[in-house]
N, C-alpha and C positions, 0 to 999 in steps of 0.2 A: 298379441295382435297390435298392429299399428293404429295409432289414433288418427283422427281427421286433421285437416289443415296442411300447411306446407311441410314438406320434408325438411329435416334438419340433421346436421352432423352431430354425432355424439362427441363429447370432449375427447375421448380416446381416439377418435378418428379424424383428427385435424392435423395431419402431418403435411401441411400444405406445401411448404417449400423444401427443396433439397438442402437449403442452407439456412442457418439460424439468423443471419443478418440480411435477410431478403428485403429489398425495397418495397416489395408488394405487401408483405404481412409480417406479423411477429411470430407466426407459427414456426415450429421446428419439427423436423422429421423425427418420429420416435420409432426406433428399430425394435421389432418384436424379439422376445427371447429366443424364438426359433431361428433367428438369423444365423447364417453360416458365413465363413470367410470365402473370398473369391477363389474359384478353382478354374481349371482349364475348361473352356466352353466347347462343347461338341459342335461339329460343322452343321449338323441338322437340328440345332437347338430350336425350341419353340419360342414364340414371342414372349411368353411369360418367363421362360428361363433366361432370355436375354435381359429382360427388365430386372430380374433378380441379380443378374451378373453386374449390371450397372451399379446397383446399390451396394453390392459386395465390394466392388472396386472403390466406391466412395468411402465405405467403412475403413478400407485399408489406406485411404488418403491419396489414391492414385486417380486424380481428377482427369488427367490427360487421357489415360486409358479408358476411363468412363465415357469421356466425350467421343472417342473413336468408336466405342461400343454402341453408343446411341446412333451414330451414323450408319453402322452396320445394321442395326435394328431397322432403321428407316429404309435402307436399301432393300432389305428383305421384305418388310411389311410397310410399304409407303403410305398406306391409309390408316396406320395405327396412331390415333390422336394422342394417346398417352405417350407414345414414343416422341412425338413432336414436342410435347411439353417438357419431357426430360432433356431433350436436345437443346431447347430454347433456354431452359434454366441454367444448363451448364455453360452455354455460350454467354448468357448474361453474367455469370460469375467470372468467366474468363475476360470479358470486355468491361466489367465493372459498370454496366449500364443497367438501369431499372428495366424490369420486364413488365410491360403493360398488359394487364389482364384482358383489356379490350381486344387485343390481338388474338385471344383465345375465346372469342365469342362471349364477352363479359355479360351480355344480357341474360336475364333469368330464363331458364329453360322450363319445360313442362313440369319438372320435378320441384320447381321452386328454388333451385340452387343455381348460382352463376355457373357458366360452363367451366370456368377455371376450378371452382370447388368440386364440380362433378369429376373432373379428371383426377384430382388429387384424392378424392374418396376412392376412385377406382384404383389408384396407386396403393393406397392403404390396404384395401381389401385384398389385392393381389399379393402384397408383401407379407401380410399377417395371416395368411392361410395356414392351417395346421399342416405340418410336413406329412407327406404320404406315409412315411415309415411309422408314424405314430398311430395310424389307422389300420395298419395291416393286422388281419386276424380279428378285427372288431366288426360289429354290425350295428345298424341303427336299432335302438331298443324297442322300436315300434313293431318289429317283426316277431310275431308269435309263432308262426309256422310258415314254411315255404317248401313247396313240393319240388323235387328235382325236375318236374315237367315245366317249370318256369325257367326259361333260359337266362333271363336278366332281371335286374332290379335297379330302379333309379331313385335317388334321394337328392333333394334340393335343400340346402341350408341358406335361407334368405339373409340371415344376419351376417353371413360371411361371403355372400355372393358366389357360392360354390355349388356345382352339380357333381354328384358322384354316380358313376355308371359301373355296375357290378355284373360280372358273370356269375351265375349261380352254380356252385359246385357242391350243393347240399346232397348228402346221402340220407341222413336222418332228418326228416322234415322239422322236428322239434329242436334241432341244433343247426340252424342255417350256417352254411359255409359260403362266403362270398369272396370273389377275387376282384379287386379294384382294377377295372380296365381304363377308366378315364376320370380324372379329377380336374375340373376346369372352371374357370371364371364364367359367371352368367349375369345377365341383367334381369331385373324384375320390374313390376309396375312403378310408374312415375310417382304414385302416391303410396307406394309400399305394398304391404300384403293385407289379406283379410277382405277379399272381394265380397260385396254384398249385392251390388246392382250393376246393370248394364251401364258402361261408360264411366265408372268411378275411378278408372286408372289404377286399379289394384290387382294384384295377383292372388288367386284363391289359395287357401291352405287346406290341406286334407289329403286323402288318399284317392288317387285317380288311376286310370288305366289307358294305355295307348290304344287308339282306335285304328288309325291309318298312318301309312308311311307315304308322304307326298314328295315327289321329286321337284327340285327347284325350277326345272325347265317348264313346269306346268303352272307356276305361281308367279305373282308380281315380284319385282326386285326386292320389295320390303322383306321377303322371307328368305332371301339369300339362297344358300345351298339346298334348302328344302325344309320340311317340317314333319313332326310327329304330332298328330292331333290327339287331344285328351277328351275324356268324357265329362267335362264340366258343362253344365251343372250336374253333379251326380245325384243319386236318390236323396241323400241327406241334405244337400244344398236345396233341392226342390221342396222338401218338407219344411225347410226354414224360410222359404219364400225368396231365395236368392235368384237373381236374374243375370242375364248375359250369356255369351256363347263365344266360340272361336278361340278358346284358350289352347295354345299350342306350345310345343318346344320347337323353335325354328332358328334359322341362321340370320345373318346380318346383311343389311343393304350393301351393295357393292362399293359405295363410296366410303364405307367405314370398315375398320377391322373389328372393332368391338363397340358396344354401346355402354353408356354410363351405368352404374349400379342400379339407379332408379330412372328408367328411361322408356319403358314399354307401356302399351295400353292394357297390359295384364298378362301377356305371354311371358315365358321364360326364354331368353334369347342367348344363344351361344355364338362364338365366332364361326365363320364358315368352315375353316379347316377342321375344327372340332365337330361341328354338325355333320360334316361330310363323313367322318369316321362312324358316327352313329347310324347314318342312313345306309351304310354298306352292310350293316348287320341284318341277319335274316330272323324270321319268326318273332317279329316285334309285337304283334297283336296281343293284347291283354297283359302286357308288361306292367307291373305295378309301378306307380310313380308317387312317391311320398314328397309332398311340398310342405315344409315346416318353417316356422320362424327361426327355430334353432334345433339342430340335431343333437341327440344324446347317444353316446356309443357305449356298447357293452360287449363282453366276451360271449360267444355263443353258449358257453357253459353256464352263464348266468341266466337262470329261468326268470323271465318277466313275471311280475307279481300275479297277474291274472291268467297265466297260461294254463295252469291245472284246472282252475274253476271253469274256465271257458271250454276246455277240452271235454270236460264231463257234460256240459250243457250241449255241445255239438254232438257228442256220441249219443246222448239221449234222444236228440232230434232224429238222428239216423235210425235208431232202434224203433222209435214210435212210427216213423214212416214205413219201415220194413214190416212191422207187425200190424199196421193200421190201427194203432192205439190212439183213437181220436180224442179221448178225454185227456190223455197225457200230452198229446200234440197241441191241443187247444191252450194248455197252460204255458206253452213255450212261446206262443205268439202274443205280442203286446197289444193292449187295447188301443195304443197309439199307432198300430200298423197302418201304413199308407203306401199305396202304389198308384201312380197316375192320378193322384188327387182323390182316390177312393179308399175307404176304410176297410177294416177286417171283415165286416158283415158282408160286403160285396164280394170279397176275394175268398172267403172261407169255403164256399162250395167247390171252388176250383182246387183249393188245397186238399180238401177231403177227397175229391175225385182222383187227384194224383196219388194220394196215399193208398187208396183202395185199388189202384190200377196194378199194384204189384211192383214194388221197388226192386231194382237190381241189387244183388248182393255186393256188387262193387261200387254202388252209388254212394254219394255223400262223402267221398274222399276229399279232404281239403286240398286245394291247389295253392291257396295263399290265405293267410290269416294275418291281418295287419291292424294293430291297435291305433286308434286316434282319440285323443283326449282334448276337449276344450271345455265347454260348460258341462259336458257329460262324458262318460267313458263309452267308446264305441269299438266294435270289432267289424272290420270290413272283410268279408269272406267270399272267396270263390270256391265252389265245390263242384265235383262232377255231378251231373243231374241224376238223381236217383230214379227218375221216371223219364226215360228218353223215348217215349212212345208216340206222342202226338206229333212232335216235330223232330225228325231224325237228325237235323242239323244242330239242334240245341244241345250242346255237350256240357255246358256249365250253367250253374245257377250262381247269382250274386246275392248275398244277404248282408244286411246291416243289423247288428245286434247291439243292444244297450243294456246296461245293468240298472234294474229297478228293485228296490228293497233287497239288495244283495242277490238278485236272481237275474241271469242273462235271458233276455227275451228278444225275439225278432221283430224289428220295426219295418223291415222291407225285405221282399224276396221277389226276384224276377230274373229274366235271362241275362247272362253276362255278355 
């Protein structure tokens, strides 16, 4: 989690100038080991590919070609502020005149960083992203189980300012198979991550789900191409007393191509061309969204440590529901259970009534099981509703499980 106070650049993320003898600073661009040599750029190259091409040309010593490439970048994306910085720095080198940071809005921004530093942090995050080929075939280790019924999965790595959008190609739910559809730069809260209260300028971390798809034409210009709304605060957030609302994935205002890495009021913000790709996809509701400080990746063949123990606990819950084994069922619900601010004693009669109503044999099938660990270990679970009697539209239950004394117990259960 990020600590309070002003945001600051890590030492490894200070590649401020393109050149080591900059009149502006002593900082020197550090190229990541992932860096590749300049290649022929495709006609339909993205803004990020163009930026990478500029730096590849500089690595090869071809500054004239790099300068021409920045001009092409600006012609294609005239509101891309990082592109203006690269072009200005190259012109500065060519003309041997100092570059004044004040021309790049040198005053401190909401993140606590001068605008010049914000743009260069953006440059560092874009250039030092993990190559897509190194992630092929891997999945975030938080995924315990994912049903083929979930079309997509989203993961955000705040430490790298990246969002990964996957198509779900899973056959065996216990061995998720994901195809990476989109790997893109994003911005998060101006004060970093770890949202706790309304207006703190932070992006929440945890497991969330898409609620709605909103077209940009129905929203203010701040949201750009449109938005996907998230269910913040979720049940766990509410139990912890976290406040705030309106945390979305959304586009960028029309005067900008992209925002700085730390620039939002708490939302996750993409460029409009990338956001537009997401908004075209169908069946987005209930798509899991994992927002983490840092993502860890594993092979689907690597079983997460808690997968088997949790599967046994979930299977036992299903059996106790189907057989109306109330004594066994009671042991699965934690004394810390809470829903809508009320404890287990209030909700237990409804849980008993649902169990005695006669569960469907097909009920309780997990749609998604995602692990979240901070102060405690949690499982965020969507299952098909074992009792779909009272409300025919309620097709799924959402549960939060936590481990206590080496036993998984339910701390929340309600409609998804």
